N, C-alpha and C positions, 0 to 999 in steps of 0.2 A: 390722471394719466402719468404724471411725473413720478408719483409713488409706485405705480405699477412698473414703470420703466426701471426705476431703481431696483425694484425687486427682481426683475428679469436679469439685470446686470449681475446681481448677487448670485443668482442661480448659475449664470454662465461662468462666473468666476469659480464657483464651487466645482462645476464640471471640469474646469481646467486644472484644478488642484486636487485630484483624486487622492494623492498621498495624505493630504490634510484630513480628508474624510475618514480615512482609515485610522489616523491618529486619534481623531475624535471618538470613533467607535471603540478604539482600544481603551480610551479613558472611561467610557461607559462600562466596559467590561471590568475595568479596575474598580469602579464604584460598586458594581455588583459583588465582586470578590470581597471588598471591604465590608459591605453590608452582611455578607455571610459570616465573616469573622465577628462582627458585632452581635449578630443573632446568636451565634454559638456561645458568646459570653453571657448573653441574657438567658439562654437555655440552661447553661451550667449553673448560673446563679439561682435560677428558679428551682432546678432539681436539688441543689445542695441546701437551699434555705427554706423550701416550702413547708417543712415540718416545724420550723422555728424562724419565721421571717423577722427581718429587722423591725424593731418597734418604731412606730411613727408617733411622734409627740402629739398628744391631744386625742389619740384614738384608743379605744379599748381593743383588746386582743383580736376579736373577730373583725371589727371594722378596719383595724390596722392591717390585718392579713389581706383583706380584700383590696384595700387601697394600695398596698405594696404590690400585689399581683397586677392590678390595673396600671400602675406606674410602669412596670416592666412591659406590659402589653403595649402601652402607648409609645414607649421608646422604640418598639419594633414596628409599630403600625405607621408612624409618621413617614418614614422613608418609603415604605412600600406604596403608600398612597401617591407619593410623587412619581414613583416608577410607573404605576398604573396609568397616571395621567399622561405620561409620555408614550404615545402610540408606538407599539412594537418593541418597547424596551424589555418586556418580559416574555416576548414571543420566541426567543431562542430556546434551545434545549436547556442551557444553563439557567436562563431566566425562568423557565418553567419549574426547574428544580428549586430555585430560590423561593419562588411563590409557594411551592408545595411545602417546603420547610417552614415558611412563615405561617401557613395555615395550620400545620401540625402544632406549632408553638401556640398560636392564638387559641386553638381548640383546647389545648392542655390548660392554658390559663383560665379559659371559660369553665371547664370542668372543675378545676380547683376552686374557683370563686363560688360556683354553685354548690359544691360539696361543703365548703366552709359555712355558707349561708344556711344550707339545709341542716347541718349539724347544730348550728346555733338555734334555728327555729324549733328543732325537736326538743331542745333543752328548755326553751322559753315558753313555747305554746303548749298548753296541756292537751 
């Protein structure tokens, strides 16, 4: 009961401090804007380097290209998973746009990875 009471007091304090809630919501919007900038950097890097990706030590060209693209994908995926886990975070119009851009990026990485693999397979498998 004590824990429930403490929780109730916290909610009451939140209700009394509406400006704080708006500041917190503004910070979440700032986080989404920062993520879009980071996603844009990843998209630009992918577009500019996909025909000649950075070589990864210990990998042959095909495997290195796939690993490079997956690395970019994972850098974009990790934050979006955290956003999805927070209810309502991506439900705004801007949040939906961020999610849409992420999905376009993820699909382009997936198509690239599949194309690299299929090209390799057609050369190796008779």
